[in-house]
C-alpha atoms as one frame of an Amber mdcrd trajectory, in Angstrom:
protein
  25.499   8.727   6.486  27.425   8.462   3.330  25.862   8.440  -0.097  27.425
   4.860  -0.633  25.716   3.341   2.152  24.229   0.122   0.940  20.300   0.130
   1.000  18.568  -2.688   2.587  14.911  -3.899   1.983  12.358  -4.150   4.919
   8.682  -4.847   5.046   6.360  -2.954   7.267   3.390  -4.789   8.424  -0.147
  -3.350   9.554   0.357  -2.644  13.179  -2.163  -3.562  15.837  -4.585  -0.754
  16.023  -5.904  -1.589  19.420  -9.314  -2.350  20.686  -9.372  -5.869  19.263
  -9.394  -4.701  15.726  -8.142  -7.493  13.310  -8.110  -5.542  10.105  -8.340
  -2.087   8.450  -9.248  -0.694   5.147  -6.722   1.259   3.255  -8.495   4.664
   2.473  -5.493   6.513   0.650  -1.868   5.972   0.107   0.128   9.140   0.992
   3.276   7.948  -0.821   4.077   6.057  -4.039   6.797   3.706  -5.084   9.972
   5.544  -5.478   9.021   8.286  -3.026  11.671   9.106  -0.579  10.286   9.114
   3.027  11.540   9.977   6.413  10.740   8.102   9.638   7.366   9.420  11.125
   6.191  11.107   7.985   2.612  10.227   7.047   2.583   6.879   5.078  -1.058
   5.836   4.615  -4.690   6.585   6.007  -6.599   3.368   7.194 -10.133   3.021
   8.356 -11.441   0.366  10.931 -14.796  -0.238  12.177 -14.243   2.294  14.915
 -12.257   5.265  13.200  -9.935   6.534  10.632  -6.135   6.936  11.367  -2.975
   7.936   9.555  -0.225   5.482   9.967   3.444   7.047   9.935   6.492   5.475
   8.401   8.568   3.433  10.703  11.731   4.130   8.833  13.752   6.443   6.548
  14.166   5.266   3.039  12.734   4.764  -0.385   9.208   3.204  -0.843   9.862
   0.173  -3.114   6.455  -1.579  -3.019   2.776  -0.975  -1.694   1.121  -4.457
  -0.825  -2.327  -3.297  -0.966  -4.510  -0.974  -3.269  -6.681   1.672  -1.945
 -10.011   0.244  -0.731  -8.398  -3.119   0.079  -9.115  -4.799   3.503  -5.750
  -5.563   5.067  -5.447  -7.944   8.303  -3.151  -6.726  11.164  -0.062  -8.234
  10.702   0.038  -8.469   6.767   2.460  -6.703   4.809   1.773  -3.205   4.041
   4.774  -1.456   2.367   8.366  -2.487   1.646  11.169   0.170   2.027  14.656
   0.375   0.635  16.047   1.393   4.073  18.802   3.915   4.373  21.376   4.536
   7.236  23.812   2.617   9.061  24.221  -1.091   8.688  22.018  -2.917  11.266
  19.617  -0.078  11.503  15.840  -1.370  11.257  12.553   0.219  11.415  11.729
   1.216  14.957   8.463   1.371  16.777   6.601   4.425  15.560   6.670   7.350
  17.833  10.004   6.296  20.001  13.133   8.137  20.019  16.252   6.575  18.223
  18.755   4.809  20.577  21.420   7.473  19.467  19.262  10.268  20.617  19.599
  11.453  24.269  16.613  11.061  26.712  15.150  14.250  27.627  14.307  15.111
  31.236  10.564  15.234  31.906   9.370  18.301  33.781   6.442  17.942  36.106
   4.318  20.927  36.463   2.395  21.499  39.734  -0.269  23.998  40.371   0.578
  26.974  42.434   0.112  26.489  46.006  -1.734  29.130  48.116
């Protein structure tokens, strides 16, 4: 990546946290506008009726805007944070916890218990 690569904006929305949950409360932002963040770095701590969770960043870039204050209730699918993305043109946030397309797949090794 070159330093003169253009930045692109992208808004990350509160993901579906499972188990039929429709909203979450922002407990604490782990970033601030202007912070540089890497994909999968801790972004925000949220709380649902069932648990507290830390949501990682879906992209590498600079935090441009936080869409909710600490203590605010945010609906699933509502804007959470806007990034100025860095990287190759056409790059977009991926699904958190996935391997980028340019990274080779790794072979899974299945361990078996010793046979007697």
